[in-house]
C-alpha positions as a Python dict, from the first residue, in 0.01 Angstrom:
ca = {
    (1, 'X'): (0, 0, 0),
    (2, 'X'): (9, 254, 301),
    (3, 'X'): (310, 335, 281),
    (4, 'X'): (299, 375, -131),
    (5, 'X'): (-28, 578, -29),
    (6, 'X'): (180, 808, 205),
    (7, 'X'): (384, 934, -87),
    (8, 'X'): (45, 1128, -198),
    (9, 'X'): (-98, 1130, 140),
    (10, 'X'): (23, 1317, 453),
    (11, 'X'): (-113, 1118, 696),
    (12, 'X'): (-368, 860, 494),
    (13, 'X'): (-671, 689, 565),
    (14, 'X'): (-827, 387, 511),
    (15, 'X'): (-1037, 516, 254),
    (16, 'X'): (-711, 658, 85),
    (17, 'X'): (-566, 323, 131),
    (18, 'X'): (-839, 185, -74),
    (19, 'X'): (-827, 415, -363),
    (20, 'X'): (-523, 367, -374),
    (21, 'X'): (-515, -34, -385),
    (22, 'X'): (-837, -13, -627),
    (23, 'X'): (-723, 212, -848),
    (24, 'X'): (-317, 315, -899),
    (25, 'X'): (-235, 468, -1161),
    (26, 'X'): (-568, 715, -1092),
    (27, 'X'): (-541, 743, -703),
    (28, 'X'): (-256, 1059, -771),
    (29, 'X'): (-435, 1271, -968),
    (30, 'X'): (-688, 1248, -660),
    (31, 'X'): (-525, 1275, -391),
    (32, 'X'): (-296, 1565, -514),
    (33, 'X'): (-632, 1731, -645),
    (34, 'X'): (-776, 1719, -324),
    (35, 'X'): (-443, 1805, -168),
    (36, 'X'): (-455, 2152, -345),
    (37, 'X'): (-830, 2230, -325),
    (38, 'X'): (-778, 2202, 68),
    (39, 'X'): (-477, 2407, 82),
    (40, 'X'): (-604, 2664, -225),
    (41, 'X'): (-421, 2602, -411),
    (42, 'X'): (-502, 2626, -816),
    (43, 'X'): (-321, 2384, -984),
    (44, 'X'): (-481, 2391, -1357),
    (45, 'X'): (-348, 2738, -1413),
    (46, 'X'): (-6, 2648, -1163),
    (47, 'X'): (343, 2638, -1341),
    (48, 'X'): (488, 2349, -1228),
    (49, 'X'): (805, 2440, -1409),
    (50, 'X'): (919, 2769, -1178),
    (51, 'X'): (681, 2619, -902),
    (52, 'X'): (452, 2980, -873),
    (53, 'X'): (60, 2935, -830),
    (54, 'X'): (-191, 3217, -878),
    (55, 'X'): (-407, 3324, -533),
}
């Protein structure tokens, strides 16, 4: 599970691993939102095709 969680979190904590283990379909979206909030990216308005986002 730890290796699978590493695909979504750089340094997964035990909570991240348990979250992924309990909710494997929901966890990737949660981790993505958590990462975006941490780095200050507005993922809701991002253009993933052209890889741009508002700041």
